[in-house]
N, C-alpha and C positions, 0 to 999 in steps of 0.2 A: 503494499500500500504506500501511496506518495506521503511524504512528510506534510503536515498541514502547518502553514505559517500565518499567524494572525497579527504579529506586531511588525510595525514598520522599523523598529529598532533591531530586528533579527540581523545578526552578523552577515549571512549570506545576502540578504536584501540590501544591506548597506553597501557591501562590496559590489554588488551588480550595479547599483544606482551610480556608483562612482564612475562606471564606464561611459556615462555621458561625456566625461571629460577627456580630451585627446591625451593628455599626460598619463592618465590612469590607463587608457587603452594601451598604450606603449609600455608602460611599466608592468602591467599584468600580462601582457601578450594575448589579451582578450577583448572581444567586442560583443555588442548587443545587437540581436536580431529581433525586431518587433514587426510582426506581421505574418500572417499564416502562409501566404504564397511565398514570401521570402524565405521562411523557415524550410518549406518543402524543397525549394530550389537549392537551399544551402545543402540539405541532406543529399539531393541528387547530385550535387557537385563534390560530394564526399568531404564537406567542411566538418570538422570535428565539433560535435555539440557537447558541452561540458555539463551544463545544467539548465533546466527548464522551470519556468514559473507559470503555472496554469491557474487561471481564475475561472472555475467551472461556471459561475453565474454569467460570464460574458462570452462563453464559447458556444454561440448560437448558430453560426453559420457553417455550412458543409466544409468550407476550406479550413475553417478553424479546427473542426472535429478531425478532419483528416490529418492535419498537422500534429495534433495532440497523439493521434494513434501512431503516426510515424515515430514521434519522439519517445513515446512509452515503450515501442518496440526496440529502441536504440539503447546504447549503453549509458545515456545521460541520466543524471540525478534529477528526479522530477519532484516538484513541490506544488501542492495546491495552496493558493493564496486567496485572501479576502479581496474585494474590490479596493479597498483602502490601501492594502499593501500593493496590489498591482499597479495602482495609480503612481507609486513611488518609483517603479522601475520602468513602466511604459514610457515610450517616447512619442510625442505627438498626440493627435487627437483620435486616430483610428484605433478602437480597441477590439482586436480580435479575440483577446482573452488569453494569449500566449506570448511570452517574451522568452528567448533563450540567451545564454551566454555561449559564445563560441570561442575556439582558439583560432587566433589570427593566423591565416595561412601564409605560407612563404610563397611570393610571387616575385619572379625577377625575369630579365629578358632571356637568360640562358634556357629557360624552360619553354620559350615560345617555339612552336612547331607550325610553319606556315606551308600552305599549298603553293604551287606554282603560281605566279602573277597574282599575289594577294592584294587585298585592300586593307590598309593599316591608317588607323587615326592616332595622331599624337596631340595630346592636350597639354598645353605648357602654361605652367603658372596659375591655373585656375583656382580662384579663391572660394567659390560658393559650392558647398557640397551637393546642393540641390541640382546646380548646373551639371556637375560631374556625373552624378546619377542619371539625370535625364538624357545626356549625351551617350551613356553607356547603354541605355534602354534603346536609343535610337540606332546606335552601332549594331546592336543585336538584331533589331528589326530589319535593318538594310543588309545584313548578312556580312558585316565586316569580319575579317580573319584575325585582327588583333587591335587592341586599344592600349596605347602607352600613356600613362599620366607622368608627364615629365615635369620635375621641379615643382610638384603640386604643393599649393599652399594651404591644403586641408588634407588631413590623413584619408587615405582611401576607404577606411572602414568606419567612417563617421555614420552615426545612425541616420542622418538625413541623406547621405549617399545611398546607403543600403536601401532605404524606403523608396528614393526617387528612381533608383535603377530597377526596382521590382525584382530584385535578387539576381539580375544579369550580371551584377558586380562579381558573382562568384565564379564566373567562367574562368578557366586556367589561361585563356589568351588576354586577359586583363591584368596589367602589371604596372607598378610604379617604377620610375627610373630617374636618374639625374639627366640633365641635358647632355652632359658629355657622354654618358652611357648610351643614351638614346642615338645621338648622332653617329657614334661609332657602329652601332647596330645597323642603322640606315645605310651607312656607306657599304657595309658588308653585303646588305641585300641588293644594292644598286638599283633601287626602284626611284622612278621620278617622284620629286617632292612638290606638292602643290600647297602653297602658303596662303592662307585666307588673310588678305589685307585690304582695307577700305580704299587705298589708294592705288591698288594695282590697275594695270591697263586691260588685262585679259578678263572677260566675263567667265564665270564659272563654267557655263554651258560650252564654251569653246575649247576647254581642256580636254584631253584624251585620257580617260582612266582605264581604258579596256585591257591594257597590258599589264596591269598591276599599278598601284599608286599608293603614296603616303599623302594624307590630308592633314595639314598641320593648322591647328587653332590655338590662338593665344587668349589670355584673359581679357575680360570685358573692360577692365580699368585701364590696362596699359598695352593691350595687344600683344603681339610677339615681341620677345626681348631682342636686344642687339645681338645676342649669341647667334641667332638663326640668320642674320644678315649676312654672316660669314659663309653660309652653305649655298650651295648651287640649287636654287629653288625656282619654281615659277609661281609668281604672284597671280591670285585669282580674287575676284571681288563679286559680290552680289549687286545688281543694279538696285539703286535707291531712287525712287521717284517722288518722295516727299521731303519733308524738311530734316528728317533723321539721317545720319550718315552710316548707320550700321544696325544691325539686328542684335538681339540677345544672342549670346554665343550658342546656346542650345538650339535656337531656331536656325541660326546659320548652319550648324552641323547637320540638321535634319535636311535642309535643302541640298548641301553638298554630298552627304552621304547617299541619298536617294538618287541623286543625279548619277553618281558613280555606279550604283547598283543597276540603274536603268540602262546605262551604256554597256553594262556587262551583260544585258539580257536577262537578268534575274526576274523570274516571274512567280506567281503565286505557288 
């Protein structure tokens, strides 16, 4: 039978709640997954689940019950908690009634295995975890073969990134790296690099992504850093017909990724 926790001051609850903080995630080597679909996708990706906090009163949807069944059948330590205790651990407003603590997986460039003529996204210096998660979800939908988060300004396993990515973050072809590591790998792959820049002369639809490509995106606040001006890349832009000079980076990613996918002839 699962342990029953009724106190918000329970040691396990307090340690789990600390994982909302990036320093604690790094220190403990753990992170939170809040959301039934995200938990199932973590299990499917062989993410190690250490413990789970289940609030039976909130587990009303089929997705939540499926997640609980999967967790119960795993080696994770499961505890039933009251709604008040669950509130202390849960992240955000969507309450599926289950939150888990997972071991942070090791993800690095040496693990990437790419098919011939791959599509690769590089996200440099993005600050907002929600944007990172949204772009990962888009890359998954568009069929990209790898996403590299270069010199990220938020840790990859921030709860907002997990939630915004809908669990696509857990794929083994998503990894963090430094700019230097990323560039070395791109030179090794010898793929054309298309850098999204508002001042580029070439429109994104004129670029040819059919034989493999890297799409490089910078932060909303600063764009791409000067580091990437030293590389041989093709600048591409989205036409802007109003008073704004650029789109949100996740919207830009969606346009570029699906254009690359369209050119590759990927269908339903």
